[in-house]
C-alpha positions, 0 to 999 in steps of 0.5 A: 485543501483537506488536511489529515494529521498523522499523530506520532509525537515528534514524527507527526506530519500532515497528509494534504489532499486537494487539487494542486497540493503538490504546489505546497512542496516548498513550504512542506520541506523541513527547515534547512533543506538546501537540495532535493533529490526527486525520485520518479519513473518515466511514466509519471507525467507530473512535475514538482518544484521544490523551491531549492536546487534539485535533481531527478533520478528515474527508476525502472517501472513496476515491481522490478524496481523494488530491489536492493540494487535499485536502492544502492544505485539511488544512494550512490546517485544521492552521494554524487549529487551531494545530499547532506543529512539536512537535505531531502528526498521527494518520492514522486510517483506511485507506491513503488516509488514511495516504497523505494525512495523512502527506503533509500532515504531511510538508509542514506547517511543513516536517514534523511528526510523525505516527502511523498507526492503520490501520483496514483490512487493506490499511493494516495489512499494507502502506500504513501502514508504510514512510513512503511518502506521496502523492497522485494526479494525473490522469496517474497514481497517487501521482505527488506525495509524500514519504518521511516515516516515522511515529513509530509504527504501531498496528495494532488488529485489533479495528478490522477487525471491521466491515470489508466483504468487498471491503476484506478482499479488498483487503488479501489482495491485498497479502498474496498479494504477501508470499507471494512475498517472505517465506521459506517462505511458498509452500506449493505444496499449499495456496497462502497457507496459511502466512499465512492459517493463522495467527491474524489478529494474526500474519498482520498481523505477518508481513506487517509484518515482511517490509515492515519488513526491506525498508524497513530496508535501502532506505528510499527505494526506490533498489534492494531496496525496489522488490520491494515493488511486485511486481504494482503496475505494472499495478495502478496503471495499472488504478487510474489508468484508473478515476480520475474521474467516468467510471470504467470499472470498480471495483477495490480496490487489492489486487484490482488487485494480484492481477491484477498478480501474475499479469500479472507472472508471465506477462510473466516467462514470456514473457521466459524468467525462469520456467517454466509451473509458476511461472506456475501457482503465481502463479494458485494463490496468488491463488486461495488468497487468494480473489482473481481474475486477470481483467482488467476488461472493456474494458481497453485494452492501449495505455492501460494501457501508457501509464499504466505508462510514467508510473508512479512506479517507471519510470526513463525506460523500462518497469520491472517487478518480476518473478520469476526465477531469483534471486527477485523483482527489478526488471527495467529496459528491458522491451520494450513489445511484450512487455508488449502481447503479455502483455496480449493473452494475458490477453484485453486489447483492443489 
């Protein structure tokens, strides 16, 4: 097993990565837990044994589950089950499950403990770590939520054995992001090889360690933590554009992040923060993770910019995380005209 500590003082916890890691759940629960509510989805094929009486609550599949209505239903379920402040919630599933279950845990009885047992690559390398929880509104992704750190994160790589191909792609989108955030991960000859060349448990642990280091110095995204949103401003706009029954396209989160990484590089180039070779490197890294950078057919630049302006990272202006001479960093007050022009350069309709 590989243990990655997330240092947050009294809220510190470990991310444990390895085959069979979910079997450690009983010993990772906080002392005094007598009941556990397991939140999961129908498509999750693994189970957990908490070592105490438990009940399983199933939420809907996909982003449609990330609503305030789902959180309300979970909290009512927790109340009927009899969870107390000394009990715990276990989020068993992908990023949707950790987002929703973590948020429900943060508000039920004004906050009870939770443990994340992520079962997708995306959740193991990113979503389950760091304490961000939340749900969507029609106006945008993750607009309602809280910072609520888990008591532990158990990344069992055996849970990835039945992962569909597109879920692997989604996780690799976040891994491509980490290639630009970690030291020495941009092998320009073989982009992505510094991560993908490792055994799977080490791939997950390396990404987890990069995120843990950032979260440890900026838990609530007041500064440095914003770099973890690299590629995400456009990604969230693309996802928000596909909410609802009339979805225009089908994009997994990491697939949208891959597009967002190249867009961010092109925007940085337009702002003279990087050169053409650096943009080309972004394309090679995305390709090295077997991902694509093309915008969906029918994407509207005006609609995407409107969603970006409502993105949770915006501060009454257009804010992006961009590459530059000092590396990846937040850039505020980006001119809307530059954003629209960059989207046009990517073939986006007005």
